N, CA, C and O of each residue as an XYZ file, in Angstrom:
512
protein
N       0.875     -1.228      0.089
C       0.016      0.598     -0.153
C       0.741      1.492     -0.331
O       1.897      1.381      0.076
N       0.574      1.967     -0.598
C       1.368      3.593     -1.047
C       0.867      3.977      0.165
O      -0.076      3.614      0.868
N       1.952      5.012      0.253
C       2.316      6.460      1.348
C       1.271      7.204      1.068
O       0.938      8.115      1.827
N       0.560      6.905     -0.136
C      -0.407      8.408     -0.244
C      -1.711      7.841      0.575
O      -2.434      8.505      1.318
N      -1.838      6.356      0.234
C      -3.254      5.652      1.159
C      -3.278      6.226      2.266
O      -4.248      6.924      2.561
N      -2.233      6.064      3.116
C      -2.073      6.363      4.636
C      -2.498      8.001      4.539
O      -3.213      8.613      5.333
N      -2.044      8.355      3.703
C      -2.527     10.009      4.051
C      -3.818     10.237      4.059
O      -4.471     10.721      4.984
N      -4.464      9.633      2.266
C      -5.607      9.944      2.861
C      -6.608      9.400      3.589
O      -7.716      9.917      3.721
N      -6.293      8.470      4.022
C      -6.648      7.436      5.148
C      -6.592      8.728      6.498
O      -7.593      8.736      7.215
N      -5.905      9.372      6.706
C      -5.508      9.828      7.960
C      -6.437     11.482      7.979
O      -6.769     12.192      8.928
N      -6.636     11.645      6.471
C      -7.077     13.248      6.431
C      -8.751     13.017      6.039
O      -9.336     13.969      5.523
N      -9.294     12.089      6.226
C     -10.470     11.578      5.594
C     -11.492     12.130      6.654
O     -11.403     11.307      7.565
N     -12.181     12.839      6.934
C     -12.693     13.963      7.799
C     -14.327     12.857      7.486
O     -15.187     13.386      8.190
N     -14.773     11.994      6.960
C     -15.975     11.407      6.937
C     -15.939     10.031      7.533
O     -16.884      9.257      7.382
N     -14.449      9.599      8.465
C     -14.302      8.523      9.440
C     -15.476      8.417     10.587
O     -15.289      9.032     11.637
N     -15.997      8.086     10.512
C     -17.067      7.924     11.769
C     -16.563      7.603     12.942
O     -15.740      6.695     12.829
N     -16.745      8.041     14.233
C     -16.464      7.563     15.385
C     -14.965      7.271     15.613
O     -13.943      7.583     15.002
N     -15.220      6.567     16.705
C     -13.657      6.156     17.419
C     -13.374      4.503     17.386
O     -14.338      3.739     17.317
N     -12.548      4.194     17.419
C     -11.973      2.764     17.430
C     -11.452      1.859     18.686
O     -10.247      1.720     18.896
N     -12.325      1.333     19.399
C     -12.075      1.169     20.855
C     -11.276     -0.216     20.687
O     -11.773     -1.248     20.237
N      -9.558     -0.012     21.260
C      -8.762     -1.525     20.916
C      -9.383     -1.934     22.239
O      -9.418     -1.234     23.251
N     -10.017     -3.540     22.056
C      -9.524     -4.428     23.645
C      -8.408     -5.311     23.239
O      -8.318     -5.872     22.147
N      -7.639     -5.379     24.136
C      -6.026     -6.221     23.716
C      -5.768     -6.119     25.318
O      -5.800     -5.182     26.116
N      -5.479     -7.614     25.434
C      -4.721     -7.708     27.388
C      -3.087     -7.401     27.048
O      -2.249     -6.870     27.776
N      -2.971     -7.841     25.905
C      -1.368     -7.398     25.727
C      -0.785     -5.866     25.361
O      -0.811     -5.155     24.356
N      -0.235     -5.738     26.747
C       0.110     -3.894     26.473
C       0.890     -3.248     25.235
O       0.956     -2.165     24.653
N       1.377     -4.373     25.175
C       2.788     -3.788     24.144
C       1.619     -4.127     22.567
O       1.560     -3.084     21.914
N       0.985     -4.983     22.075
C       0.453     -4.565     20.908
C      -0.658     -3.959     20.939
O      -1.231     -3.646     19.895
N      -1.108     -3.715     22.035
C      -2.376     -2.639     22.426
C      -1.934     -1.102     22.034
O      -2.541     -0.164     21.517
N      -0.792     -1.255     22.447
C       0.313      0.589     22.114
C       0.592      0.883     21.144
O       0.659      2.004     20.640
N       0.940     -0.811     20.460
C       1.529     -0.402     18.844
C       0.710     -0.351     18.111
O       1.009      0.286     17.101
N      -0.848     -0.990     18.151
C      -1.716     -0.803     16.892
C      -2.479      0.065     17.468
O      -3.387      0.377     16.697
N      -2.564      0.812     18.843
C      -3.171      2.343     18.871
C      -2.334      3.496     18.306
O      -2.858      4.513     17.851
N      -0.997      3.292     18.355
C       0.027      4.399     17.644
C      -0.773      3.928     16.261
O      -1.905      4.364     16.055
N      -0.241      3.172     15.483
C      -0.490      2.864     14.334
C      -2.240      3.979     13.878
O      -2.319      4.988     13.178
N      -3.111      3.390     14.464
C      -4.704      3.910     14.266
C      -4.221      5.379     14.404
O      -4.611      6.222     13.597
N      -3.494      5.650     15.278
C      -3.698      7.425     15.602
C      -2.453      7.561     14.606
O      -2.532      8.772     14.405
N      -1.693      7.268     14.080
C      -0.890      7.779     12.792
C      -1.329      8.072     11.232
O      -0.954      8.823     10.331
N      -2.716      6.677     11.487
C      -3.787      7.481     10.402
C      -4.870      8.030     11.006
O      -5.997      7.552     10.875
N      -4.703      8.695     11.455
C      -5.625      9.911     11.641
C      -7.010      9.339     12.355
O      -7.928     10.145     12.204
N      -7.417      8.075     13.143
C      -8.432      7.570     14.238
C      -8.175      8.122     15.397
O      -7.024      8.386     15.743
N      -9.142      8.341     16.071
C      -9.568      8.632     17.339
C      -9.634      7.053     17.999
O     -10.418      6.247     17.500
N      -8.901      6.724     18.967
C      -8.260      5.986     20.160
C      -8.953      5.638     21.264
O      -9.354      6.591     21.933
N      -9.168      4.741     21.587
C      -9.948      4.641     22.924
C      -9.383      3.109     23.327
O      -9.655      2.133     22.628
N      -8.498      3.017     24.637
C      -7.977      1.826     24.805
C      -8.327      0.760     26.280
O      -8.188      1.118     27.449
N      -8.768     -0.496     25.834
C      -9.129     -1.231     27.149
C      -8.386     -2.175     27.379
O      -7.507     -2.128     26.518
N      -8.187     -3.170     28.165
C      -7.335     -4.342     28.214
C      -7.764     -5.718     28.943
O      -7.142     -6.729     29.266
N      -9.658     -5.131     29.104
C     -10.079     -6.013     29.874
C     -11.672     -6.276     29.093
O     -12.097     -5.427     28.309
N     -12.402     -7.427     29.380
C     -13.967     -7.245     28.836
C     -14.483     -6.274     30.111
O     -15.298     -5.465     29.667
N     -14.299     -6.126     31.327
C     -15.149     -5.283     31.543
C     -15.038     -3.737     31.552
O     -16.021     -2.997     31.597
N     -13.922     -3.374     31.512
C     -13.305     -2.036     30.737
C     -13.719     -1.878     29.339
O     -14.079     -0.741     29.033
N     -13.742     -2.703     28.500
C     -14.370     -2.390     26.849
C     -15.920     -2.127     27.478
O     -16.421     -1.086     27.055
N     -16.644     -2.793     28.287
C     -17.954     -2.503     28.413
C     -18.238     -1.032     29.266
O     -19.315     -0.474     29.057
N     -17.344     -0.463     30.146
C     -17.487      0.456     30.224
C     -17.274      1.542     29.400
O     -18.177      2.379     29.397
N     -16.441      1.718     28.793
C     -15.888      2.323     27.989
C     -16.782      2.307     26.717
O     -16.615      3.293     25.999
N     -17.719      1.376     26.272
C     -19.142      1.522     25.161
C     -20.085      1.729     25.894
O     -21.139      1.751     25.258
N     -20.255      1.969     27.428
C     -21.597      2.804     27.979
C     -21.242      3.848     28.169
O     -22.156      4.637     28.408
N     -20.014      4.348     28.176
C     -19.888      5.854     28.620
C     -19.448      6.988     27.327
O     -19.198      8.191     27.401
N     -19.469      6.155     26.263
C     -18.868      6.679     24.591
C     -19.789      6.388     23.932
O     -19.867      5.189     23.665
N     -20.882      7.310     23.376
C     -21.470      6.856     21.958
C     -20.899      7.004     20.575
O     -21.450      6.597     19.553
N     -19.534      7.738     20.652
C     -18.932      7.975     19.537
C     -18.087      6.310     19.072
O     -17.690      6.021     17.944
N     -18.014      5.571     20.123
C     -17.319      4.078     19.337
C     -18.403      3.988     18.501
O     -19.616      4.146     18.643
N     -17.402      3.586     17.259
C     -18.049      3.075     15.751
C     -17.378      2.051     15.668
O     -17.578      1.485     14.594
N     -16.333      1.312     16.612
C     -15.797      0.135     15.983
C     -15.209     -0.571     16.841
O     -14.490     -0.004     17.664
N     -15.345     -1.795     16.863
C     -14.501     -2.047     18.111
C     -13.372     -3.407     17.500
O     -13.711     -4.467     16.972
N     -12.157     -2.968     17.764
C     -10.868     -4.099     17.305
C     -10.771     -4.905     18.899
O     -10.310     -4.473     19.955
N     -11.406     -6.245     18.573
C     -11.275     -6.830     19.844
C     -10.475     -7.881     19.687
O     -10.522     -8.390     18.567
N      -9.455     -8.566     20.785
C      -8.789     -9.589     20.850
C      -9.587    -10.928     20.923
O     -10.050    -10.732     22.046
N     -10.124    -12.215     20.542
C     -10.395    -13.091     20.979
C      -9.996    -13.797     22.571
O     -10.778    -14.150     23.454
N      -9.045    -13.827     22.557
C      -8.371    -14.400     23.667
C      -8.103    -13.663     24.807
O      -7.005    -13.777     25.354
N      -8.978    -12.902     25.252
C      -8.681    -11.997     26.266
C      -8.505    -12.472     27.693
O      -9.478    -12.839     28.351
N      -7.403    -12.468     28.126
C      -7.153    -12.602     29.312
C      -6.494    -14.581     29.315
O      -6.290    -15.165     30.379
N      -6.298    -15.202     28.055
C      -5.993    -16.269     27.443
C      -7.070    -17.315     27.567
O      -6.747    -18.502     27.508
N      -8.651    -16.870     27.776
C      -9.603    -17.467     27.214
C     -10.516    -16.823     25.863
O     -10.229    -15.746     25.340
N     -11.351    -17.466     25.537
C     -12.298    -16.622     24.450
C     -13.469    -15.728     24.836
O     -14.545    -15.690     24.240
N     -13.027    -14.801     26.224
C     -14.190    -14.306     26.653
C     -14.419    -12.961     25.348
O     -15.456    -12.303     25.446
N     -13.428    -12.617     24.178
C     -13.853    -11.816     23.247
C     -15.021    -12.178     22.338
O     -15.733    -11.372     21.740
N     -15.127    -13.692     22.319
C     -16.201    -14.081     21.757
C     -17.816    -13.522     22.291
O     -18.919    -13.308     21.789
N     -17.030    -13.441     23.861
C     -18.685    -13.396     24.607
C     -18.756    -11.788     24.559
O     -19.843    -11.214     24.487
N     -17.657    -11.168     24.600
C     -18.029     -9.704     24.489
C     -18.297     -9.058     23.487
O     -18.541     -7.857     23.602
N     -18.325     -9.777     22.069
C     -19.051     -9.247     20.627
C     -20.222     -9.831     20.790
O     -21.150     -9.211     20.270
N     -20.562    -11.024     21.452
C     -22.053    -11.086     21.239
C     -22.851     -9.940     22.246
O     -23.873     -9.400     21.823
N     -22.468     -9.707     23.209
C     -23.005     -8.610     23.965
C     -23.322     -7.469     23.267
O     -24.355     -6.818     23.114
N     -21.898     -7.361     22.780
C     -22.026     -5.704     21.609
C     -23.173     -5.982     20.462
O     -24.067     -5.207     20.120
N     -22.952     -7.055     20.056
C     -23.945     -6.826     19.050
C     -25.131     -6.694     19.314
O     -25.704     -6.181     18.353
N     -26.104     -6.995     20.520
C     -27.178     -7.070     21.333
C     -27.322     -5.500     21.835
O     -28.255     -4.740     21.577
N     -25.918     -5.171     22.771
C     -26.381     -3.664     23.002
C     -25.869     -2.726     22.536
O     -26.043     -1.598     22.996
N     -25.054     -3.005     21.422
C     -24.487     -1.970     20.787
C     -24.968     -2.199     18.971
O     -24.263     -2.157     17.962
N     -25.987     -2.366     19.087
C     -26.109     -3.004     17.349
C     -25.249     -2.256     16.482
O     -24.673     -2.824     15.554
N     -25.090     -0.829     16.739
C     -24.508     -0.250     15.342
C     -23.085      0.060     15.141
O     -22.487      0.565     14.190
N     -22.652     -0.433     16.435
C     -21.170     -0.639     16.824
C     -20.447     -1.731     15.564
O     -21.015     -2.742     15.149
N     -19.640     -1.443     15.290
C     -18.822     -2.183     14.174
C     -17.873     -3.342     14.777
O     -17.453     -3.030     15.891
N     -17.574     -4.192     14.467
C     -16.422     -5.540     15.495
C     -15.769     -6.206     14.226
O     -16.276     -6.833     13.296
N     -14.391     -5.833     14.525
C     -13.072     -6.502     13.817
C     -12.715     -7.469     14.833
O     -12.141     -6.873     15.744
N     -12.846     -9.151     15.145
C     -11.920     -9.697     15.892
C     -10.648    -10.189     15.340
O     -10.622    -10.575     14.172
N      -9.495    -10.213     16.138
C      -8.549    -10.410     16.082
C      -8.119    -12.176     16.791
O      -8.623    -12.523     17.859
N      -7.361    -12.915     16.176
C      -7.056    -14.254     16.597
C      -5.921    -14.653     15.945
O      -5.712    -14.469     14.746
N      -4.983    -15.345     16.925
C      -4.105    -16.506     16.109
C      -4.699    -17.681     15.485
O      -4.024    -18.197     14.595
N      -6.058    -18.322     15.828
C      -6.378    -19.397     15.370
C      -8.003    -18.328     15.057
O      -8.567    -17.546     15.823
N      -8.269    -18.639     13.968
C      -9.339    -17.821     13.506
C     -10.764    -18.412     14.340
O     -10.946    -19.477     13.750
N     -11.554    -18.331     15.089
C     -12.758    -18.783     15.651
C     -13.907    -18.805     14.885
O     -14.051    -17.947     14.013
N     -14.922    -19.828     15.113
C     -16.429    -19.772     14.526
C     -16.740    -18.400     14.934
O     -16.919    -18.302     16.148
N     -16.852    -17.332     14.280
C     -16.878    -15.861     14.587
C     -18.491    -15.380     14.517
O     -18.868    -14.216     14.650
N     -19.525    -16.781     14.228
C     -21.068    -16.012     13.626
C     -21.426    -14.933     13.107
O     -22.318    -14.140     13.409
N     -20.363    -14.955     11.973
C     -20.726    -13.929     10.571
C     -19.326    -12.433     11.013
O     -19.224    -11.440     10.292
N     -18.589    -12.617     12.072
C     -18.137    -11.091     12.712
C     -16.654    -11.300     11.856
O     -15.818    -12.201     11.923
N     -16.693    -10.514     11.331
C     -15.068    -10.618     10.599
C     -13.772    -10.534     11.470
O     -13.584     -9.673     12.329
N     -12.624    -11.854     11.038
C     -11.475    -11.743     11.944
C     -10.546    -11.540     11.496
O     -10.521    -12.144     10.424
N      -9.551    -10.947     11.674
C      -8.109    -11.025     11.132
C      -7.244    -11.304     11.724
O      -6.803    -10.710     12.708
N      -6.783    -12.414     11.150
C      -5.689    -13.638     11.737
C      -4.348    -12.652     11.800
O      -3.925    -11.848     10.969
N      -3.793    -13.069     13.250
C      -2.497    -12.977     13.961
C      -1.661    -13.712     13.131
O      -2.026    -14.670     12.449
N      -0.376    -13.193     13.200
C      -0.225    -12.064     12.984
C      -0.122    -11.212     11.849
O       0.345    -11.509     10.749
N      -0.692     -9.917     12.288
C      -1.401     -9.033     11.155
C      -0.056     -7.917     10.843
O       0.910     -7.637     11.552
N      -0.468     -7.416      9.430
C       0.798     -6.414      8.719
C      -0.483     -5.084      9.114
O      -1.631     -5.307      8.728
N      -0.199     -3.793      9.856
C      -0.310     -2.546     10.217
C      -1.741     -2.413      8.786
O      -2.957     -2.231      8.851
N      -0.717     -2.627      7.568
C      -1.583     -2.017      6.435
C      -2.819     -2.947      6.393
O      -3.945     -2.451      6.432
N      -2.644     -4.221      6.318
C      -3.886     -5.360      6.558
C      -5.202     -4.523      7.560
O      -6.356     -4.299      7.193
N      -4.512     -4.153      9.012
C      -5.455     -3.897      9.790
C      -5.975     -2.313      9.136
O      -6.930     -1.756      9.677
N      -5.582     -1.948      8.474
C      -6.255     -0.504      8.350
C      -6.918     -0.725      6.602
O      -7.507      0.234      6.102
N      -6.775     -1.870      5.893
C      -7.688     -2.080      4.882
C      -9.453     -2.837      5.773
O     -10.650     -2.821      5.488
N      -8.857     -3.224      6.552
C      -9.920     -4.346      7.086
C     -11.046     -2.956      7.696
O     -12.169     -3.045      7.200
N     -10.870     -1.810      8.622
C     -10.912     -1.230      9.112
C     -11.853      0.113      8.552
O     -12.807      0.793      8.931
N     -10.887      0.007      7.358
C     -11.710      1.042      6.388
C     -12.659      0.572      5.352
O     -13.224      1.192      4.450
N     -12.697     -0.707      5.709
C     -14.030     -1.306      4.957
C     -14.724     -1.455      5.821
O     -15.916     -1.173      5.704
N     -14.251     -1.907      6.878
C     -15.836     -1.566      7.838
C     -16.303     -0.236      7.917
O     -17.394     -0.034      7.383
N     -15.757      0.685      8.437
C     -16.143      1.972      8.645
C     -17.003      2.693      7.402
O     -18.062      3.319      7.431
N     -16.319      2.426      6.560
C     -16.862      2.907      5.112
C     -18.134      2.105      4.157
O     -18.908      2.514      3.292
N     -17.964      1.123      4.632
C     -18.819     -0.199      4.051
C     -20.040     -0.288      4.114
O     -20.610     -1.284      3.669
């Protein structure tokens, strides 16, 4: 992907809402949040399922949740995704997983992923 694409994504004022990153791996969460901020996205970070629920309840501008399937070493991410679908049906969800689960129609980005693959998936979900 060219650097021109990144500049367009970062300067696109039609990008709706914020992205909530739910990832218990501190370094991965920081790196991903940094990439998304450089691309012009507004980012909120959560390290647990309960913190993510609080963030979603407190911030109606969250338009997409980037959600690790294995929060805390188990599949709580899938439970959280189901809850988001019921409680916040307008919010888009992108799961990340080392081993793709049965995700009930929710898109899954396989780990490890390249930052530009992440950007393409997020752009497609938010603008699609």
